[in-house]
Phi, psi and omega in degrees: 000318181299318182287329174296316180297316179297323179293320178297317180296318179296318178295319178299320180297318181294316180296313179299314182300322180298312179291318183299304185288332174294319180292321178298316179298322180292329184256016186298334178286349178268001183304140178284177178271003180301136183291140181298324184296325179288316182294317179287327177297317176300318179299316181294310185296311185293323180282331175300308182284336174299317180296332179271001174105003181286324188098150185245335187294309182296313177299321179295318177302318180297315178302313182295321181291318180294316185273344182058031180278340182230134179296138182306323184300326185256009179299311180304315179295321179296320179299311183293316182290312185291324182273356188302304184294319174300321180293322176298321176300317177300314183298316180300323180289309188283330176293328178288322187274318185255125184268103176256147179309125185305317182296317179296312183296309184293318181297317180291324178295316181293319180298316179296321180295315179298318178298319182290318181296320178293316183291325184298321180296330179282311185296322183300336183254005183285145175292157189299322182295322178293325177294319178298316179296317178297316178295317180300314179294320180298318180296323177298318179295318179296316179300319179296318179295318179294319180296321178298322178291317181297318183275005179064024176282323180288141178306145183270001177095175179235223183240356186285147175242015177200163181235149176221166175063217185296329179295322178296315180297315179299316181299315181295317181294315182292319182290335172298315179294319180296325177297319177294319180293333178304328185285346176261005174106004175271115182298148183278340189301302185299309179293327178292321177296318178298319179297311182299316179297315185294336179269007173084021179272159179295139180307324180293334180294338181297326187293306178294330180291307184290322179287321179294318179298313179295320182295327180278323183279326188295320178301319187279322176287331179293328177299328176293318178295321178295316180300322182272003184052039184255049176204161178268110186297320181291316179296322179297317178298323177299319178294320184286317191305303179260358178297316179296322177298316178300321178298312183295319179295316181294320185284321188252342182248306184280309177069313178203154179216156171287102193256006185300311181298317179298321180297321177297317179298316180298318179300315180297316181296318180296316179298317179298317180296320178301315178300318180297323177298313180294323179293326178298319178294317181296318180297318181296318180293323178295323180288332182279340185300312179301320181298318180293325180295320180295320182294330181280000000 
């Protein structure tokens, strides 16, 4: 079962890469003026710490919002497309190393994928203000989950590497919703880790589950974003190019770091970014008010 799963992920990566790089080549004249060193640096840093369990979506969103290198409307698509191949690399590594019950792992991966494919078609066509509100709310949820972990409010997990009965049903249902939320920019890692811990699974089991779920869902929901041209091609390539390198260094060389201080910093940055998203919507509505008054 493990080798079948690894083969499916590898095939998904190849299919996605073919569409992805063909689309990037076709849209190369649309590349922004954002510097390559910044875009690839973001890819390396976020995927390096993603492999260690920090998550990449919220930090990447914060980088983009601060630097204004990527338009808010296409941030969700850029996150999914650009981080796709690095996440698949993570999944291939951790599914090989950590042995989770095959039925639990595969079922949660498929459920997350179905949720993401359904959600991607909706998000790709959403207006920018709704995306900003969704991102702002998503960032608040991620910050809350990370804060709960830092303060030891979130359960620390048990010893199980598989689920049965009602716990299995709950896990599949919740991860379906998390897959859909992934498409608006809320990373699956933090909430999936909270879910796994709360159901009494071993902390190490969270890594192949959350990485495997993302690795299976991201190629297929990303194809929707590519089809709708709802991502920044240059920024996505920046995430991918050194993102895989960051994954390999974190997984095989660094392996672990004392991350508590970094997590506090990330929580503060995420909260600030969330506020900025909501303020962007408020400013736009404020700017539109005089125009509407004139029309009336």
